[in-house]
N, C-alpha and C positions, 0 to 999 in steps of 0.2 A: 321529446321523447321517439326512437325509433321502432319502429313495430318490429317484433322478433315472434319467434315460432313458440316461445314458450307457454305452458299452460298459465292460466289466470290465478293469480294468489289464492281466491275465492274456492276455486276449486279444490285445489290442493289441503288448505286450510279445514275445509271440512270434510275432507275424507279420515274417516277414523283410521286411528295409528295401532299397527298391529305390531303384538310381541314376539321376539324369536319364541320358537317351539319349544327347544328345549337348551338348557345350558351347554351340555357336552356339543350339541352342534355348532355351536359359535363359534366362529372363528378364532383363533386363538389358543384352541383345544390342539394341542401336537399329534393327530390323530389323520386315519386314512381320510376318514369325513371332511376334514379340514383340507387336506392333501385336493381332496376331490371338486374344492369349489372354483375354482380356476375353469372347470369345465362342467358342471352338471348345467341343464336347462337354465337358461337365465329366469324362468318362473319359480322353478324350485329355489334357485340360491336367494331370489327376493323374500320367499317364507320363510326360508331357514333363517334371515336376516333380519327377519321383520321390517322390511321395509319398501320403499317403493321408490319410482324414479320423480316424486316428490319431495324425496328423503324424509329426515326424521325432524323432529320438535326438541328444540334447543334444550329442554327438561330432559328427554330420553338422550340425547347426546353426552350431557353432565351426567348422567347415570351411569352411561356405558362406559363412560373415559372413568371413572372411578372403578368400575369393573375388570375393564381390560389395560389399564392404564397408558401413560402418554405414547404415541407414537413416535416415538425415538428409540434408538439404538443407545443404550446406556455406556455409555465412556467407560472403560477400566479404571480407575482409581486407585491410585499406589496408596498402600498404608501409609499415612503420616509419619508414623514411628518406624515404619523401615525406610521409608525417605529419610529421615533425619540421619539414620544410622549409616545410610550410605556415602554421608560424608565425613565418614571414618574411616572410608578405603579408599584408597588408590594412590599412587606414587607420593604426592605430597604430605596426606596423612602418615602414609607409613614414615615416613621421613621424621616427622613430627612426633609421633608415638614413640620412635626409635629413641629421641632424642629423650624424650620422657623418662623410660624405663632407663638410659644408661645414666641420666640426673640421680635418679633412684639408686641403683648401683653402688655409686659413687658418693651417696648420702649427699648431695648438692642440695638441700631440700627448696632452699628458694627459688634455685633453678625448676626444680619440678614443678614447684606450683605455678609459677608463671608460665610455664610451656605448655603446661595443662591448660590453664586461661585460654593461651593463644589457640591452643586444639578445641575447645571447648567453643569460643569466640567466631572463628571461623566456620565451623559447622552451623552455630546459630544464624550469624549474619546472612550465609549460602543459604541455608534451608528459608529464610524470613523472606529474603529478597526474591528467591525464586517463587514461592509460594505465592508473593505479593503481586509480581510480573505477570503470572499464571492467571490471578484471579482480574487484573487489568485486561488481558487481552481475551477472556471469557468475555467478562462484561461488556467487550467492543463488539464483539462476534456474535452476540446475542440478538445486536442490531441488524444483522444479516440474515436471521431466521426467515427460512422459507415459507410463505403465504400460501394459504391454499383458498381456491374460491370454493364454496360450498354452499348446499342449499338448505338451510334450516328455519323450519315454518314456513317453506316456500318463498323464502325470499334469498338472494344471493347474498355470504357475506362474505368476508376476506380474514379469518382465524388463524393463527399460527399451524402450521402444519401439524405440530405436535399433539392439536388436540382434534385430529381429527379420531375416528371411532368406524369400529364396522358397522357399514349400512347406511355409511353418509355418501351423500351424491355429489361429486365435483367435477368442476369443468376443467378441461386440459386443452391450451391452447398452444400454439407455436413457441418454444422457447421454453417453455414449462418441464422442471424435473418431476418425474411423477411419485407425486409425495409417499401412496401407500399402494400397495397390491390391489387393484380397480378390476369390473367387468365392464368393457364397453356398453354404453344403452345404444339403442336403435341412432343411428345416424349416419354420418358420413364414415368413411375408413381415414385412418389416421396412419402415419409414417413416423414409426417409436424408433429411436437407436438406444440399442441393448447392447453395443459394445461394452459399458465397462460392465456389463453382467455376464453376458455368454460370450464374448469374443467375436461376433458377428462384424463384420466388415460393413453391411452395408444395413440402413434402416429396414426395420419389417414391418411390413403393411397389414395392421390392424382392425379389421373388421368389427361391427357390432356384436357382443356376446363373446369378442378374444378378451385374453386376460392381457392384461400391462402391469409389469413389477416395478414395485418402487427403486427409484434410481436410476430408468431410464427417460429419455428425454423423449420432448412430440418436435419432432423434423417437420412435421409437415400436418396441416387437416387441424381440425377442433371437434371435441367430442366431450360428450358427458360419460362419468363411469359411476358405477355404486362399490365403494370400497368392502372387502372382503376379509382383510387382513392386515393388521397394522405392526408397529413396532418391531421386537426381535419375532414375530411369527410371518415377517414378508418371506417372500420367495428367497432375498440374499440377506437382508438385513443386513445391508451397507449403504444406506442414503447417505450419511455423513461423510463416508471415505470416497466416494464418488468424484474422481478428476482429483485428486489428491493423493499423490505420494509423499517418499519421507523427504524428511527437509532437508533440503541441499546445503550446503555450505556456501557462503557467500563470498565473492571477492574480498571484500573488507573483513570478514571472519579469519580466511585465509590468510591475509597478511598479519593478522594481530598474533595467530597462532603460530605463524614463523617467525614471530617476534620473541613470544615464551619459548620457543625451543632453543632460538641464539641464545637466550640469556641463561636457559637452563642448563645448555654444552658449557657457557662459559663459566660460569658457577662451580658445576663439576671440575672443569680443569685446574680452575685457580684452587679450591679447595682440596683437589689434589694432589697439587704444587704445596699447599701449606703442611697436609696431612704427612707426606713423604720427607720435608724438613725437617719437621717436628720428633717424626721416628729416627733420623739419622741422628737428631741431637738428644734421643734417648727421652724426650718428654714422656709424661704420665701416656698409656695408649688410650685409657679409658677417658682421660680430659680430653684429649687430642680430636678423640672421635665423638666426643658429645660436641664441643665447639664446632667443629667442623660440619656437624650434622644443624645445628641451629642457624651456622651461618649461610648454608644453604636454604634452609626456609626463608631465611631472611633475602635472598638474592634471589629467589626461584618469585615471579611474580603471581603468588598464592590469590590475590585481588582481582586479579585481570580476568576470568571469566564473570565474574559476580557483574563487575565496573561493566562489561559488554554487555549484560543483561540486562542490567538496571537503567544503564542508558537509552537502551532499546526500548524498553519499556516505558520509561518518561517521553520519549521520541512518540511512540505510539497514542500516548495520552495525550499529547500535545496536538497530533495531526487530526486525531478524532475531535477536538475541538474546533477543529477547522474543516471539518466536515469530509474528513477522510480516514475511513479506517480500514488498516493495515492486517491482512491474512494471513501475514506470512511477515516477520519481523525482518528476516533478512533483505526485503524489500526495500527498505530504507535507506539501507546502504547502496543498495543498486539505483536508486531513484538519485543519491547525489550525483553519481556519474553520468547521468542519462546525457547527453549531448544531442539526442536527436528525439524530437516527439513527434510521432504520427498522430493529426487530430483527428475525430470524426467532426464533420462540417455542423450536422442537423443536432441543435442542442448542447454544443461544446463551443462552436463557434458563433452559431445563432442561436435565437433564443426560442426556437423550437415551437413558435407560435405562430401556426400559419395563417394568414388571412385569404380571404377567396377575391380573385379581381375579376374584371369584366370578362365572362366566356368568349371563346369563337363559336359558333353555332354554325350549324350544315342545314341545306333546305329549306332555310328560312323558319326554324324552329325559335320559338322565344327561349332566349336565356334562363328565364324560372324553370321553365320545363326540362332542361338538362341539368340543372343545379337538384331539382328535385329527383330525378330516374338515378343522378350519382347519391344522392341522399339516400335512395332505397336501396343501395348499394352497398350502405357503410350500417354499423352497428356501434352504438354511444356507450354500451358498456362494456367494448373492449379496450377503451379510455386511449385510442390509436388518434396520433394527432389529425391525419388528414382525416380521418371518420368523422371527427368533432370538428375540424375547420370546414367539410363540406356540410355537414348537418345546419351549420352556423350560419350556414350561406342561406337557407332557406326562409324565406320573409315571413312566411306563417306557419309556426308548428301545426297546427290543427289539419294542414294540407295534408300529413304524413298518416295521422288516424284513420284517412280515409282507405288504407292501403294493409294488407296483409303480407309480411314476407313467410313466405311458406317454407322456404329453404334457404341457407344462405351460406356458404361458401367464403372462408376468409381468406386474407393474403397470406402467402408463402412466397419465397423468396424466387422458388423454379418458373411458377406462373406469372408473377408479378401483375397479379391482379385479384380484383374482388367479384364476386356475382352471387346474385341473388333470384328467386324465383317468387315473382310478387302477383297478389290476386287483389284485382281494383274493386272497388266499391259496386262494380257493374257484373261482377262476378269472374270476368275472366283473366287468364292469366298470360302472365306477358315475362321476358327475362331483360335483366338488367347487369352492365357492367362498368367499371373503373377501372384502371391500370395503365403504365407506362404506355404512351401513346404508340410506340411502337408495337408492343405488345395487341394494343386492340385493334390498332392495323391490319395486324396480320392476319386475326380472325375474323376480321369485318369481311364481308360479300362485297361492299362498294368501297373496298379500297383501292381499286384503280382508279375510280373518277374522281376520288377526294383526296389521294395522298398528297397531287402535290400545294393543294391549299393548307391540310394538315400540317405539313412539313414546314411550311412557310411561318404557320401560325406560331408554331413551337419554338422555331428558330428566334422569332421576332421577340416571343415570350424569354427565352432564355437569355438573349440579349439583353434584357432589364432586371435580368438576376432571379424570373420567375421560374417555377418549376412548371410543368405541364401535366394535366391528371387526363389522360383520355376517357371518353364514357362514350357508350353501345346501349343500344336495345333490340330485343329480337321478340317479335311476336311466338315464333317457335323455336325450339331449342336447336342451337346451329345456327340460325339465320340471322346472324348479325350484322347490325346497319351503326357504322358511327356518325354520332349526331353530335359530338365537338367536343371541345376541349377548353377543361379548364386551368387558368394560371393560378398558380398559388406562391406566395410569397412568405418567406422565412427570413427576416429583417436579420442582420448582426447584432450580435450582444453589442449594447453600448458602449463596456469596457474593454470589448475584446482586442481592437486596433493596439490602446495603450499596453493590453497584458503582452500581447504577441511582441512588440517592441522590446517591453521590460524583459521577457524570455529571451529576446535576442541577445540582449547587452549582458543577460546572465552566462550568453555562450551555449543556449540549446536553441536548436532549429526548428521551428514548427512548420511540418508538413502537414496539410488539409489532404484527406483522405476522404472521397466523396462518392457516392452510385450516381451522384448528377451528371447531367451532361457536361460537357467540354465547356460551351460558353457560361452555363450559371456557375460552373467552379473556378471560371478568370475573372467574372465579374463579382464574386464576393472575394476573392482572393486579393482584387484590387480595392475595394473599398475596404481592406483590414489591412493594406499595406505590406500584404505576404511577398510580393511579387507573382508574376503570372506566367513564369514557368511551369505550365501545367502540363502533366504528360498522361496520354489515355492510356490509361490500364489496361485496355482487349489487347493492345500490343504487347504485355506484359507476357511471359513464362508463366506456368503453377508449380505446385510443391517441388515438383521431378526435374523441372527445367533449369539447366543452367545458362544464365546471361554471360555473353560475350563482356569482356571486359570495357568496351565501348558501353553497352547497355546498362551495365552496374553504375559506370559513372555518372551517365545519365539519370538513373533513379537516385544516387547521392546528391546530385545536384537540383534536382528537381523541386520547385516552389509546393508541387501537391501533385496530386494525383485525381482523376474523374474517372467516370463511370466506373468502379472499382467493385470486384467479387470477393467474396470471403478467401478465397485461395489466392487471390491477389493481395491482401494483406499480408497474409502466412510470405509469400513470396517479396514482397517487398522487406520485410523486418529481416528475412535470413538473407536478404542480399547487402541490407546496409550492416547487420553484425559482421558477417563476411568481409567487410572493407574495415574492421575496429571499429565501429560506433557502439554505443552502450545506448538500445533503444528502448523509448516509451513507446505504447499504443493503448490508445483508448477503444472503446466499444461496447458496444448494448446489446448484441443479438447471439443469439444460438450459432450464427454461423461465425461470427468473432472468437471464438473459446481457441479455437486452434492458434490463430494470432496472437490473442492475448495471453494463452502457453509460452508461445515461443518467444515473445518480448522480453528482453532483461527485465523490465517493468509493466507487467499487465494494468490497465488502469478500466474497470468496469464503471460508467459513469452511472450518473443517476438514473433511474428507471429502467437498469439495464435486467435483462431477464436471468435466471435464478442460475441457469448453466454458464452465464457470461460472470457471473461473481464466483461462482465455483472455479473457475480458470483463472481469474485475476488474484493480483497480490494486494492489488489496493481497490477497494470499492469506495465511491463517491457518493455522499448522500444531497450535495448538492450540485445544478448546473452551473456549466460554465469551466470554462478553461483557467480563470483566477483559481481555480481551489487547487488545480495543478500546480500550478505556480507556485502557489502558498507551500505546498507539501515538498517542491524541490529546494525551495528557501528553506525548510525546516529539516532536511534531511541534510543538507550541507553544514547546517548547525551542528547538527549532531555527528557527523563527522569529523568537524573539528572539534567538539570536545575527546572525541576520542581517539585523533590525531593529537590533541595537548597531552593525555593522557599517556600514549604508547611513549612518547620522548621523555617526559616526565620517569617512567617507569626504568627506560634503558639507562639512562645517565644514573639515576639514583643507585641503580644496580653497580653500574660501573664505578661510582663513586664509591661505597664500601666496599667491593668484590678488592678494588686495586689499592684501595687504602691500606685493608686490612693484611694483603698478601703482603707489600711491599713493606709493612710497618713489621711486621712479623718476620720475613726475608732478612729485612736488614737490622734491625734493631734486638730483635728476638724477643718481642714485646708483644703481650696483646694488647691494644689500645681500647678496647671495650671487653666488657666478658658479656658470655652467651646470654644474662638474663637482661643486659643492655641491651643485645641486639633484639632478641625478643621483642621487648618492650617499643622499640622503635618501630618495627615490624606492627606490633598490634596497633599501636596510636596513628601511624601514617598510613597504614591501608583500609582501616576505618573510617579516618575522614575523606580520604577521596573519593569516597562512592557519591560524595557532593558534588562532584563535577559534573555529573548527568545535570545538575540544573544552572550550571554556569552561562555566563554572558558572554556571548562571542558574534563574530560579523561573518555571513555566509560570504563565500567567494565568486565573485563574476567568471566564473569558468566552471564546469564539470567537476568533481574531485577524482581522484586517484589517487593510489598509493604510490609517494615517492619517497622508496626506501633510501635512496643516496641521501636525499635530504633530512628525512627521520633519523638516520643511524649518523650522518654526519654533526649536524646540531645536536645531537645524544652525545655524542662522543665529547665533542668540545665542552659541554655543560661538566660532564662526566671528569675529565682532565684536568679542567680549572678546579673544579669541586676536591680533586684530592690535592691538589697546589695548597689550595685553603686551608684541608685540613693539616697537612704536614706544615703548616705554617704556623698554625695554633698548638700546635706540639712542638714544635721548635721554639714559642713564646714560653710554654708553659715549663717546659723540661730546663733550659738551658738561659733563657732571661729572668724567669719566675722562679725557676728553681722548686717547682713543686715535687712532691712524693708522687711515683707511679698511680696510686689509688684514686688523687686528686687529679691527677690527670685525666684518667679514666674516667671518672665522672664529667669533667671539662669534655673530651671528647663526644662522651654521648650526647650532651645536651648542645652542642654545635652539629651532631650526624642530623638528631634529630630536627634542630630549628632551619639548619640550613636545607635541610631534605625537602621540608615544606616549604620553605619559599621557594623553591625550582619549581613548581607547580605554576607560581604566577609568572615567571620566564617564560614558560613553554606553553603559555597558553596565548599568548599575542605573537603575532610576527614583527610588530613593532616596540617599541619601550614599552614596558610591564604597565606604563599608567594608561596606555592608548586605549584600552578596553576595560573599563569598569567588571570587577568582580561582581557574580552574584553574590548576594547577602551571606546565604546559606554557606558558599564556599569560604567565605573568608572568617566565617563562624566558626564554622566548622574546623579549620587551621588554628582560629586562636585557641580554641577551647581546647582543641588535642595540644598545643603547645604551653599552654599553660599550666596542664597537668606533667608535661614533662618537664616543664621548668619546676615545678613543686616538688616531684621527685628527687630531680639532680639538688636542686636547696637545703632541702630536709632530708637527704639521702634514704631512699626506699630501696633497699637492696643492693645501695652501694655507699661510698663515701660521701659525707654532705660536703656541699659546693659553698654554701654561703648566697646571701644575695649581691653580693659587689662581683662576686666572680659570674655568678647567671648575667648580670647586667652587662659585663665585661663580654660573655659569648656572643649574647643578642648584640650588643654594636657591630662586633667582630663578623658575624654572618651578617647582618644587614648590610654593611661597607662591603663584605664581598658579594651580596646580590646585586650591589648597583654596579659593581665591575664584572659584573658576569653577564648584566643584560648587554652593557655596552660588548661586549664578547661575542653575545651572541648575533647581535646586528651585525659585526662585523662578519661573523660564522654564514651569515643567512647570503652577504654581498657573495659572498667566497662560494656559497655550492648553490647558489639561485640568482645570479648576477642581475638577469633579464628582469626581474620582477619588481616592484614598487616596495619600499619595506615597511610601509603599514597595513595591515590588512584592514581594507574598507569595503565600502559598498560602492564608493564615485572611484572612476578612475580619477588619477593625478593629473593628466593632461585632458582639457577639454576639445571632444573634434570639432573640427571647422563647422559641419551640419550639426544643427540644434535640435533636426526632430527626434533621434533617440533620446537626449537628456528631457526633451520635452516629454514624450511618453512615457519614461521612467517616472518621472516627477509627477504625473498626471494619475498612474497607476497608485503611486504613495499617497495621494490625496485619497484616491478610491477605496484604498485600505485605512486610511485613517477615518474615513466617515462610516466605517463599517459595512463596506461592499453593498452599498447601496445605488441599486442601477438607477438610471434615469438622470443622470447629472453627466453624462460626459462631456458634454458640449461646455458645462461651465468650468469642470476640472480641467479640461484639456487648454482651454482660455488662462485662467488660473497660474495652471504651469508654465504656459507659454511666456506669459509677464513675467514670471518669476526669475524666468532662463534668461529671458532677452535683460531683463533690468540688472542680473547677475555678470553679463557678459558686455556690459556697458553702450546697449544697442536698446535703440529708440522702440518703446513698447509699440506704436505706430508706425514700425518697420512692415514692410510686405506680410501680409498675414499670411500665418500657415494653415494648410485646407485642415478645420475638424474632423472628427471623424462621424462617422454618418450613423446617426441613432438607427 
């Protein structure tokens, strides 16, 4: 247990708790008295709040929570009835409503009821799915709720920030978002970033007694404060909105919306042609307009926004199961396109479990004594990994209890050290510090005589992959003497090597970003098989600096960056984006927030500060790089589902529009009625939502919209569909001599069945059987087409067709589906000749070097075993045995080096 300057628990428990003087004076009352709480003397404030530096009791806190309510800004929730009614307002609903009115005007009651059903169905499905998606995301975000460090009953606890009440005593440290308006208690000053609240460009220095506002960020220092206002009574009341702007439209969403616009324009043009010809032929105006409106409804991708939101929401839930929580849905799409991942070293590539090595000491000081002094400059309750490792290095915990830490200065990125004023058992005071060796050397008065030895020790430690921690001691303030260097080793994660190789096989370049020395970065990169082209970030520019083309190319080709500061991270991301890359960036600290915001996909790693989480698009709850790689794989699967839907929707729209237009223009015959079109749209759009759960394979390269390929394949399938439709039309009229009413039912069933079979063609790049569809998808299709068949057979709103003709249509549609599948494969060779025809996880041709295949297989074995660390060597050996046996090589061939655990 680390000594601290806190008051003993017994003292705080024995102190009688006072109550607030009067209720009107309590914080939460919107009065001048409440406004003055941020400036009145601290003694008076504590009296009004009925509190003290020892905090409240749990019972009193619960009572006040009932009185003042949760410490949160209540979100403005839409009235669900008004939200539902909004689905009847807009261009697409207007067209459907116009068709309903026209149907009633011409007294086509079957049309009226069916189109009205379509209108209601679209509203119900859209409202329900959006409601479900909103609930899912809200549930996920609850896991990211800000925690507060609060003193209750004399003990420090970690409740949710929304449980804070006026009078609570909270601890604020580097990187924390201030959870409520508070006044700082006696202690060190703190640097507070209030830019999100006041627009101040520089952090403000807050001294004891000063107010800090909810939503501001602690940039430097550590202090305790007493809460005087919560929730809507805080100074700005916008904690939840901090660092959050309006939801941006992603690349993926823009592409899908462009497809929708293209289909709408095409539909409007072709329908205008139909209307013009009908008017020229003197067809009934009302009937023509009704049919035109219904055709528009069928052609326009009504379900596209719903399919998009459902697929994203389902994807977010799947990623949550993999311990990756999405804070912005469009991040899933951006993650699918990431081709460069800038990864933190500590905790992501390494285990973040520091172990202490044998120290380098000066002046013959015993190693145990140096470790003890370093431990006195540490604090266990901050949960800092370095502090815990140093404290853990003390052989006898009882030794620490003989000292009292009078004052502690926590670590911050500017000073890069911790300091403590300590009182020994003899009553004498002295000072201890630990931090970066170069920082400790700079402040030491004996630096001149020991610098060479210290730097040599640091270099030797770095060459072995150890981080170095300088330790200094002073009898008087400012008269520091460096006493030694502690080596600390953070071993690579057991599966990191295989994970990085797997990422490389997926087309993602992983670049290490670390503040460690060059030698440590190179040694770690070498152990992980990342390459040793590590750049010294101190030679890079900052946010305002523009790199030369040569420097930008060096950044692009680097395997990693050492001695990185926060401004370097932002700059690295900026340069890579300018060179056309989609960049993912991991981070955990308050100073990482700008880079996380700048990156196409900012990823806050496990244990990140509240500020980093607020700035990131994805928050990881588990440690390690494998979580990110899993998330990339899942995002690519989601992209494949949306790509399949886009091609299906385009092909079906082209098929219906061109067939209808040509049949009307050439044969002066409406091959299907308005009711039939509505039922096709109703059944097909309802079932297609299940594509959000489909089985797909991710690509071994970053995803990006290839509109030439999407439109090319869709157009080919659409045109072939038109040919097949006219083939059936010819058979029905010229060969079997059916009347026009039976032909309309025949064509209805054909368009419905063949339309849904198209999804099984667009969902695979290879033959339709190459990837088995999800059970929910084929069951949804089978269910809706069974309904469509029964409608045609028994003649609901149409002429009955009978089971014989229904079976013929099914056979005809299935035969053409097989033909279309072959045509699709040929189209892929034309539009994308450089790629293998079958979308799969494995390259068709094995590379000469087996290491990438072994690494990929080792990672798959790791996944199969449920991501359990500690078996890296076994996984690697098993994978090597499989790969070599598959290549026909002897297992006893020269053995590949296994990854170091």
